[in-house]
N, C-alpha and C positions, 0 to 999 in steps of 0.2 A: 043475412049475415054480412054480405058484401056492403050493404048500405050502412051498417053500423061501422064497419071498417073504414069506409069512405068518410063518414062523418067524423070519426076519431082523427083521421089523417088531416082533414081540413081544420079541425079544432087545434091540433098540434101546430100546424103551420100558422094559424092565426095568433096563437100564443107566442110563437117565436117572433113574428113580425111586431107584435106589441112590445115584447122584451127588447127588440132592437131599437125601439124609440126611446127606451129608458136607460139603456146601457150601451157601451161600445159594441159594434157589430161583431168584431173579432172575438170578443169574450163570449157573447151569446152563441155564436156559431160553434165555438170550441166546446162549450158546455152542452150544447145539443148532442154532440157526439158521445156524451156519456151514456146515451141510451143504448149504445152498442155494448157497454159493460153489462147493463141489465139484461139485454137479450142473450148474451153469452152465459150469464149466470143462470137464467131461466132454462136455457138449453141444457146446461150441465145437470142442474138439479132435477128438473121435471121431465126432460126428454132423454135423459141418460146419454147425452152426447159426450164424446171424449174431449177432455181438456188437453189438447195437443200443445206442443212447445210453441208452435206458430201462434196459436190463439192466446196462449199465456203471455208471449212477448208483445202481442198487440194490445192486450189488456194492460200490461205494465206501461207501455208507451202512452196510452190514454191517461192512465193514472198520473204519470209524471207530468203530462201536460196540464192536467187539472191542478196539481200541486204548484206548478210553475205559475199558473194564472193567479192562484191564491196568494202566493208569497212574492209575486211580482218580478 
């Protein structure tokens, strides 16, 4: 299981490096952070974690950043 996780992590890093050769580094780095949104969603839905105010504010901040990137 650890080897699968390590391979997935290396693959993710490789894809991010490739994307940084095709787009501005700041944009790619910011969009990489959207993975935090998916992790929070999976935690709430599948692991029954509480959606605290702090977590909701962090999610909103990331979403605002993604929207700002999109509309420039």
